[in-house]
N, CA, C, O and CB atoms as a CASP TS submission, in Angstrom:
PFRMAT TS
TARGET T0000
AUTHOR 0000-0000-0000
METHOD Language model
MODEL 1
PARENT N/A
ATOM      1  N   MET     1     -13.577  27.982 111.933  1.00  0.00           N
ATOM      2  CA  MET     1     -13.279  29.575 112.206  1.00  0.00           C
ATOM      3  C   MET     1     -13.582  30.073 111.175  1.00  0.00           C
ATOM      4  O   MET     1     -13.992  29.454 110.193  1.00  0.00           O
ATOM      5  CB  MET     1     -11.911  30.080 112.550  1.00  0.00           C
ATOM      6  N   LYS     2     -13.361  31.710 111.290  1.00  0.00           N
ATOM      7  CA  LYS     2     -13.846  32.986 110.076  1.00  0.00           C
ATOM      8  C   LYS     2     -12.142  32.620 109.410  1.00  0.00           C
ATOM      9  O   LYS     2     -11.322  31.823 109.865  1.00  0.00           O
ATOM     10  CB  LYS     2     -14.288  35.302 110.910  1.00  0.00           C
ATOM     11  N   LYS     3     -12.041  33.380 108.395  1.00  0.00           N
ATOM     12  CA  LYS     3     -11.159  34.022 107.914  1.00  0.00           C
ATOM     13  C   LYS     3     -11.313  35.274 107.509  1.00  0.00           C
ATOM     14  O   LYS     3     -12.467  35.620 107.254  1.00  0.00           O
ATOM     15  CB  LYS     3     -10.775  33.458 107.158  1.00  0.00           C
ATOM     16  N   TYR     4     -10.348  36.145 107.365  1.00  0.00           N
ATOM     17  CA  TYR     4     -10.034  37.560 106.816  1.00  0.00           C
ATOM     18  C   TYR     4      -9.322  38.412 105.534  1.00  0.00           C
ATOM     19  O   TYR     4      -8.104  38.519 105.392  1.00  0.00           O
ATOM     20  CB  TYR     4      -9.457  37.896 107.628  1.00  0.00           C
ATOM     21  N   GLU     5      -9.776  38.672 105.134  1.00  0.00           N
ATOM     22  CA  GLU     5      -9.030  39.512 103.552  1.00  0.00           C
ATOM     23  C   GLU     5      -9.206  40.547 103.787  1.00  0.00           C
ATOM     24  O   GLU     5     -10.257  41.091 104.127  1.00  0.00           O
ATOM     25  CB  GLU     5      -9.579  39.368 101.990  1.00  0.00           C
ATOM     26  N   CYS     6      -7.814  41.130 103.580  1.00  0.00           N
ATOM     27  CA  CYS     6      -7.031  42.123 103.072  1.00  0.00           C
ATOM     28  C   CYS     6      -7.527  42.916 102.024  1.00  0.00           C
ATOM     29  O   CYS     6      -8.329  42.265 101.355  1.00  0.00           O
ATOM     30  CB  CYS     6      -5.948  41.634 102.701  1.00  0.00           C
ATOM     31  N   PRO     7      -7.375  44.013 101.634  1.00  0.00           N
ATOM     32  CA  PRO     7      -7.942  44.333 100.778  1.00  0.00           C
ATOM     33  C   PRO     7      -6.915  44.357  99.348  1.00  0.00           C
ATOM     34  O   PRO     7      -7.428  44.557  98.247  1.00  0.00           O
ATOM     35  CB  PRO     7      -8.565  45.487 101.265  1.00  0.00           C
ATOM     36  N   CYS     8      -5.488  44.142  99.491  1.00  0.00           N
ATOM     37  CA  CYS     8      -4.540  43.447  98.790  1.00  0.00           C
ATOM     38  C   CYS     8      -5.036  42.183  97.976  1.00  0.00           C
ATOM     39  O   CYS     8      -4.842  41.832  96.813  1.00  0.00           O
ATOM     40  CB  CYS     8      -3.546  43.084  99.729  1.00  0.00           C
ATOM     41  N   GLY     9      -5.709  41.662  98.965  1.00  0.00           N
ATOM     42  CA  GLY     9      -6.036  40.184  98.630  1.00  0.00           C
ATOM     43  C   GLY     9      -5.671  39.410  99.157  1.00  0.00           C
ATOM     44  O   GLY     9      -6.377  38.417  98.979  1.00  0.00           O
ATOM     45  N   TYR    10      -4.341  39.123 100.224  1.00  0.00           N
ATOM     46  CA  TYR    10      -4.594  38.160 101.065  1.00  0.00           C
ATOM     47  C   TYR    10      -5.373  37.858 102.228  1.00  0.00           C
ATOM     48  O   TYR    10      -6.032  38.697 102.843  1.00  0.00           O
ATOM     49  CB  TYR    10      -3.811  37.987 101.307  1.00  0.00           C
ATOM     50  N   VAL    11      -5.286  36.648 102.514  1.00  0.00           N
ATOM     51  CA  VAL    11      -5.912  36.031 103.569  1.00  0.00           C
ATOM     52  C   VAL    11      -5.569  35.004 104.571  1.00  0.00           C
ATOM     53  O   VAL    11      -5.099  33.870 104.663  1.00  0.00           O
ATOM     54  CB  VAL    11      -6.725  35.658 103.127  1.00  0.00           C
ATOM     55  N   TYR    12      -6.057  36.013 105.304  1.00  0.00           N
ATOM     56  CA  TYR    12      -5.547  35.012 106.880  1.00  0.00           C
ATOM     57  C   TYR    12      -6.281  34.015 106.995  1.00  0.00           C
ATOM     58  O   TYR    12      -7.475  34.305 106.913  1.00  0.00           O
ATOM     59  CB  TYR    12      -5.708  35.692 108.438  1.00  0.00           C
ATOM     60  N   ASP    13      -6.084  33.055 107.137  1.00  0.00           N
ATOM     61  CA  ASP    13      -6.470  31.516 108.293  1.00  0.00           C
ATOM     62  C   ASP    13      -6.120  30.865 109.003  1.00  0.00           C
ATOM     63  O   ASP    13      -5.209  30.051 108.850  1.00  0.00           O
ATOM     64  CB  ASP    13      -6.679  30.599 108.106  1.00  0.00           C
ATOM     65  N   HIS    14      -6.866  31.090 110.132  1.00  0.00           N
ATOM     66  CA  HIS    14      -6.023  30.890 111.677  1.00  0.00           C
ATOM     67  C   HIS    14      -5.272  29.251 111.670  1.00  0.00           C
ATOM     68  O   HIS    14      -4.529  28.826 112.554  1.00  0.00           O
ATOM     69  CB  HIS    14      -7.426  30.983 113.275  1.00  0.00           C
ATOM     70  N   ALA    15      -5.770  28.384 110.223  1.00  0.00           N
ATOM     71  CA  ALA    15      -6.061  26.916 110.607  1.00  0.00           C
ATOM     72  C   ALA    15      -3.998  27.100 109.699  1.00  0.00           C
ATOM     73  O   ALA    15      -3.212  26.169 109.878  1.00  0.00           O
ATOM     74  CB  ALA    15      -8.077  25.675 109.583  1.00  0.00           C
ATOM     75  N   GLU    16      -3.541  28.403 108.837  1.00  0.00           N
ATOM     76  CA  GLU    16      -2.119  28.180 108.446  1.00  0.00           C
ATOM     77  C   GLU    16      -1.423  29.114 109.758  1.00  0.00           C
ATOM     78  O   GLU    16      -0.272  28.941 110.158  1.00  0.00           O
ATOM     79  CB  GLU    16      -1.731  28.794 106.650  1.00  0.00           C
ATOM     80  N   GLY    17      -2.436  30.180 110.348  1.00  0.00           N
ATOM     81  CA  GLY    17      -1.558  31.221 111.276  1.00  0.00           C
ATOM     82  C   GLY    17      -0.885  32.083 110.308  1.00  0.00           C
ATOM     83  O   GLY    17      -1.538  32.573 109.387  1.00  0.00           O
ATOM     84  N   ASP    18       0.483  32.331 110.448  1.00  0.00           N
ATOM     85  CA  ASP    18       1.620  33.486 109.441  1.00  0.00           C
ATOM     86  C   ASP    18       3.082  33.258 109.978  1.00  0.00           C
ATOM     87  O   ASP    18       3.919  34.083 110.342  1.00  0.00           O
ATOM     88  CB  ASP    18       1.248  35.479 109.714  1.00  0.00           C
ATOM     89  N   HIS    19       3.135  31.797 109.911  1.00  0.00           N
ATOM     90  CA  HIS    19       4.650  31.508 110.157  1.00  0.00           C
ATOM     91  C   HIS    19       5.621  32.407 109.973  1.00  0.00           C
ATOM     92  O   HIS    19       6.278  32.828 110.925  1.00  0.00           O
ATOM     93  CB  HIS    19       5.084  30.556 109.440  1.00  0.00           C
ATOM     94  N   GLU    20       5.797  32.754 108.880  1.00  0.00           N
ATOM     95  CA  GLU    20       6.947  33.813 108.706  1.00  0.00           C
ATOM     96  C   GLU    20       7.496  35.174 109.675  1.00  0.00           C
ATOM     97  O   GLU    20       8.590  35.705 109.863  1.00  0.00           O
ATOM     98  CB  GLU    20       6.567  34.386 107.509  1.00  0.00           C
ATOM     99  N   ASN    21       5.823  35.449 110.260  1.00  0.00           N
ATOM    100  CA  ASN    21       6.078  36.485 111.436  1.00  0.00           C
ATOM    101  C   ASN    21       5.501  35.815 112.714  1.00  0.00           C
ATOM    102  O   ASN    21       4.675  36.398 113.416  1.00  0.00           O
ATOM    103  CB  ASN    21       5.304  38.021 111.163  1.00  0.00           C
ATOM    104  N   GLY    22       5.862  34.846 112.928  1.00  0.00           N
ATOM    105  CA  GLY    22       5.894  34.666 114.683  1.00  0.00           C
ATOM    106  C   GLY    22       4.495  33.813 114.759  1.00  0.00           C
ATOM    107  O   GLY    22       4.438  33.103 115.763  1.00  0.00           O
ATOM    108  N   VAL    23       3.462  33.751 113.974  1.00  0.00           N
ATOM    109  CA  VAL    23       2.279  33.430 114.438  1.00  0.00           C
ATOM    110  C   VAL    23       1.576  31.727 114.133  1.00  0.00           C
ATOM    111  O   VAL    23       1.402  31.163 113.053  1.00  0.00           O
ATOM    112  CB  VAL    23       1.470  34.568 113.824  1.00  0.00           C
ATOM    113  N   ALA    24       1.330  31.316 115.319  1.00  0.00           N
ATOM    114  CA  ALA    24       1.173  29.764 115.011  1.00  0.00           C
ATOM    115  C   ALA    24       0.159  29.220 114.748  1.00  0.00           C
ATOM    116  O   ALA    24      -0.784  29.478 115.495  1.00  0.00           O
ATOM    117  CB  ALA    24       1.493  29.018 115.845  1.00  0.00           C
ATOM    118  N   PRO    25      -0.030  28.452 113.833  1.00  0.00           N
ATOM    119  CA  PRO    25      -1.154  27.704 113.111  1.00  0.00           C
ATOM    120  C   PRO    25      -2.130  27.345 114.270  1.00  0.00           C
ATOM    121  O   PRO    25      -1.772  26.605 115.186  1.00  0.00           O
ATOM    122  CB  PRO    25      -0.609  26.303 112.265  1.00  0.00           C
ATOM    123  N   GLY    26      -3.449  27.926 114.198  1.00  0.00           N
ATOM    124  CA  GLY    26      -4.146  28.066 115.239  1.00  0.00           C
ATOM    125  C   GLY    26      -5.079  29.313 115.518  1.00  0.00           C
ATOM    126  O   GLY    26      -6.310  29.319 115.544  1.00  0.00           O
ATOM    127  N   THR    27      -4.295  30.263 115.700  1.00  0.00           N
ATOM    128  CA  THR    27      -3.657  31.413 116.477  1.00  0.00           C
ATOM    129  C   THR    27      -5.375  32.257 115.028  1.00  0.00           C
ATOM    130  O   THR    27      -5.495  32.482 113.824  1.00  0.00           O
ATOM    131  CB  THR    27      -1.012  31.850 116.235  1.00  0.00           C
ATOM    132  N   ALA    28      -6.464  32.409 116.643  1.00  0.00           N
ATOM    133  CA  ALA    28      -7.672  33.407 116.013  1.00  0.00           C
ATOM    134  C   ALA    28      -7.254  34.758 115.172  1.00  0.00           C
ATOM    135  O   ALA    28      -6.102  35.193 115.180  1.00  0.00           O
ATOM    136  CB  ALA    28      -8.590  33.989 117.304  1.00  0.00           C
ATOM    137  N   PHE    29      -8.048  35.205 114.637  1.00  0.00           N
ATOM    138  CA  PHE    29      -7.511  36.706 114.425  1.00  0.00           C
ATOM    139  C   PHE    29      -7.684  37.363 114.798  1.00  0.00           C
ATOM    140  O   PHE    29      -7.120  38.400 114.448  1.00  0.00           O
ATOM    141  CB  PHE    29      -7.519  37.298 113.745  1.00  0.00           C
ATOM    142  N   GLU    30      -8.747  37.372 115.988  1.00  0.00           N
ATOM    143  CA  GLU    30      -8.704  38.231 117.321  1.00  0.00           C
ATOM    144  C   GLU    30      -7.596  37.781 118.203  1.00  0.00           C
ATOM    145  O   GLU    30      -7.245  38.592 119.060  1.00  0.00           O
ATOM    146  CB  GLU    30     -10.069  38.124 118.166  1.00  0.00           C
ATOM    147  N   ASP    31      -6.920  36.525 118.146  1.00  0.00           N
ATOM    148  CA  ASP    31      -6.080  36.427 119.407  1.00  0.00           C
ATOM    149  C   ASP    31      -4.601  37.369 118.660  1.00  0.00           C
ATOM    150  O   ASP    31      -3.656  37.796 119.324  1.00  0.00           O
ATOM    151  CB  ASP    31      -5.754  34.409 119.982  1.00  0.00           C
ATOM    152  N   LEU    32      -4.776  37.516 117.053  1.00  0.00           N
ATOM    153  CA  LEU    32      -3.388  38.273 116.908  1.00  0.00           C
ATOM    154  C   LEU    32      -2.315  39.147 117.133  1.00  0.00           C
ATOM    155  O   LEU    32      -2.542  40.045 116.322  1.00  0.00           O
ATOM    156  CB  LEU    32      -3.352  38.503 116.472  1.00  0.00           C
ATOM    157  N   PRO    33      -1.260  39.449 117.745  1.00  0.00           N
ATOM    158  CA  PRO    33      -0.707  40.457 118.290  1.00  0.00           C
ATOM    159  C   PRO    33      -1.413  41.860 117.719  1.00  0.00           C
ATOM    160  O   PRO    33      -2.172  41.882 116.750  1.00  0.00           O
ATOM    161  CB  PRO    33       0.770  40.310 118.042  1.00  0.00           C
ATOM    162  N   LYS    34      -1.094  42.805 118.354  1.00  0.00           N
ATOM    163  CA  LYS    34      -1.832  44.398 118.145  1.00  0.00           C
ATOM    164  C   LYS    34      -1.018  44.643 116.976  1.00  0.00           C
ATOM    165  O   LYS    34      -1.349  45.263 115.965  1.00  0.00           O
ATOM    166  CB  LYS    34      -1.635  45.773 119.518  1.00  0.00           C
ATOM    167  N   ASP    35      -0.053  44.154 117.200  1.00  0.00           N
ATOM    168  CA  ASP    35       1.209  44.838 116.027  1.00  0.00           C
ATOM    169  C   ASP    35       1.018  44.552 114.876  1.00  0.00           C
ATOM    170  O   ASP    35       1.137  45.363 113.958  1.00  0.00           O
ATOM    171  CB  ASP    35       2.684  44.404 116.117  1.00  0.00           C
ATOM    172  N   TRP    36       0.676  43.298 114.729  1.00  0.00           N
ATOM    173  CA  TRP    36       1.136  42.116 113.237  1.00  0.00           C
ATOM    174  C   TRP    36       0.271  43.333 112.469  1.00  0.00           C
ATOM    175  O   TRP    36      -0.203  44.346 112.983  1.00  0.00           O
ATOM    176  CB  TRP    36       0.279  39.830 113.074  1.00  0.00           C
ATOM    177  N   VAL    37       0.235  43.016 111.450  1.00  0.00           N
ATOM    178  CA  VAL    37       0.254  43.578 109.582  1.00  0.00           C
ATOM    179  C   VAL    37      -0.254  42.379 109.025  1.00  0.00           C
ATOM    180  O   VAL    37      -0.267  41.283 109.586  1.00  0.00           O
ATOM    181  CB  VAL    37       2.027  43.986 108.669  1.00  0.00           C
ATOM    182  N   CYS    38      -0.687  42.657 107.845  1.00  0.00           N
ATOM    183  CA  CYS    38      -0.418  41.933 106.559  1.00  0.00           C
ATOM    184  C   CYS    38       0.862  42.055 105.972  1.00  0.00           C
ATOM    185  O   CYS    38       1.433  43.046 105.515  1.00  0.00           O
ATOM    186  CB  CYS    38      -1.296  42.322 105.587  1.00  0.00           C
ATOM    187  N   PRO    39       1.283  40.633 106.084  1.00  0.00           N
ATOM    188  CA  PRO    39       2.726  39.946 105.291  1.00  0.00           C
ATOM    189  C   PRO    39       2.508  41.003 103.975  1.00  0.00           C
ATOM    190  O   PRO    39       3.540  41.546 103.580  1.00  0.00           O
ATOM    191  CB  PRO    39       2.648  37.778 104.751  1.00  0.00           C
ATOM    192  N   LEU    40       1.807  41.187 103.582  1.00  0.00           N
ATOM    193  CA  LEU    40       2.068  40.832 101.537  1.00  0.00           C
ATOM    194  C   LEU    40       2.197  42.540 101.423  1.00  0.00           C
ATOM    195  O   LEU    40       3.013  42.929 100.588  1.00  0.00           O
ATOM    196  CB  LEU    40       0.089  39.844 100.151  1.00  0.00           C
ATOM    197  N   CYS    41       1.362  43.720 102.297  1.00  0.00           N
ATOM    198  CA  CYS    41       1.202  45.309 101.754  1.00  0.00           C
ATOM    199  C   CYS    41       1.075  45.897 103.280  1.00  0.00           C
ATOM    200  O   CYS    41       0.462  46.963 103.342  1.00  0.00           O
ATOM    201  CB  CYS    41      -0.419  45.712 100.557  1.00  0.00           C
ATOM    202  N   GLY    42       1.445  45.491 104.231  1.00  0.00           N
ATOM    203  CA  GLY    42       1.684  46.103 105.221  1.00  0.00           C
ATOM    204  C   GLY    42       0.316  46.620 105.785  1.00  0.00           C
ATOM    205  O   GLY    42       0.436  47.507 106.630  1.00  0.00           O
ATOM    206  N   ALA    43      -1.068  46.202 105.452  1.00  0.00           N
ATOM    207  CA  ALA    43      -2.140  46.717 105.945  1.00  0.00           C
ATOM    208  C   ALA    43      -2.511  46.601 107.433  1.00  0.00           C
ATOM    209  O   ALA    43      -2.023  45.556 107.862  1.00  0.00           O
ATOM    210  CB  ALA    43      -3.029  46.248 105.237  1.00  0.00           C
ATOM    211  N   GLU    44      -3.250  47.333 108.482  1.00  0.00           N
ATOM    212  CA  GLU    44      -3.330  47.167 109.869  1.00  0.00           C
ATOM    213  C   GLU    44      -4.589  46.741 109.807  1.00  0.00           C
ATOM    214  O   GLU    44      -5.475  47.123 109.042  1.00  0.00           O
ATOM    215  CB  GLU    44      -3.045  48.323 110.792  1.00  0.00           C
ATOM    216  N   GLN    45      -4.651  45.602 110.987  1.00  0.00           N
ATOM    217  CA  GLN    45      -5.473  44.514 111.161  1.00  0.00           C
ATOM    218  C   GLN    45      -7.405  45.282 110.763  1.00  0.00           C
ATOM    219  O   GLN    45      -8.024  44.490 110.052  1.00  0.00           O
ATOM    220  CB  GLN    45      -5.070  43.869 113.068  1.00  0.00           C
ATOM    221  N   GLU    46      -8.001  46.204 111.026  1.00  0.00           N
ATOM    222  CA  GLU    46      -8.662  46.844 110.871  1.00  0.00           C
ATOM    223  C   GLU    46      -9.306  47.063 109.686  1.00  0.00           C
ATOM    224  O   GLU    46     -10.511  47.314 109.652  1.00  0.00           O
ATOM    225  CB  GLU    46      -8.267  47.487 111.268  1.00  0.00           C
ATOM    226  N   ASN    47      -8.556  46.984 108.623  1.00  0.00           N
ATOM    227  CA  ASN    47      -8.551  47.229 107.190  1.00  0.00           C
ATOM    228  C   ASN    47      -9.228  45.204 106.921  1.00  0.00           C
ATOM    229  O   ASN    47     -10.200  44.802 106.282  1.00  0.00           O
ATOM    230  CB  ASN    47      -6.452  47.897 106.430  1.00  0.00           C
ATOM    231  N   PHE    48      -8.523  44.676 107.467  1.00  0.00           N
ATOM    232  CA  PHE    48      -9.607  43.426 107.146  1.00  0.00           C
ATOM    233  C   PHE    48     -10.696  42.861 106.924  1.00  0.00           C
ATOM    234  O   PHE    48     -11.377  42.927 107.947  1.00  0.00           O
ATOM    235  CB  PHE    48      -9.690  42.958 107.520  1.00  0.00           C
ATOM    236  N   GLU    49     -11.245  42.309 106.074  1.00  0.00           N
ATOM    237  CA  GLU    49     -13.150  42.153 106.248  1.00  0.00           C
ATOM    238  C   GLU    49     -13.214  40.352 106.349  1.00  0.00           C
ATOM    239  O   GLU    49     -12.361  39.652 105.803  1.00  0.00           O
ATOM    240  CB  GLU    49     -14.370  42.932 104.299  1.00  0.00           C
ATOM    241  N   GLU    50     -14.227  39.861 107.039  1.00  0.00           N
ATOM    242  CA  GLU    50     -14.473  38.620 107.045  1.00  0.00           C
ATOM    243  C   GLU    50     -15.035  37.959 106.078  1.00  0.00           C
ATOM    244  O   GLU    50     -16.102  38.390 105.641  1.00  0.00           O
ATOM    245  CB  GLU    50     -15.010  38.414 107.884  1.00  0.00           C
ATOM    246  N   VAL    51     -14.539  36.939 105.600  1.00  0.00           N
ATOM    247  CA  VAL    51     -14.706  35.987 104.321  1.00  0.00           C
ATOM    248  C   VAL    51     -15.645  34.515 104.575  1.00  0.00           C
ATOM    249  O   VAL    51     -15.822  33.727 103.645  1.00  0.00           O
ATOM    250  CB  VAL    51     -13.055  35.518 103.836  1.00  0.00           C
TER
END
């Protein structure tokens, strides 16, 4: 699966998810809750780029 990077440098990796914000490992970026934002800077999902 793909990884997505925020302009601040945070990389969302589906294999890890985002445990601190309730996103289980294995959750694809496309399946993140609509209100999920970067845990480091608060950027919205449309600011992330595929890496």
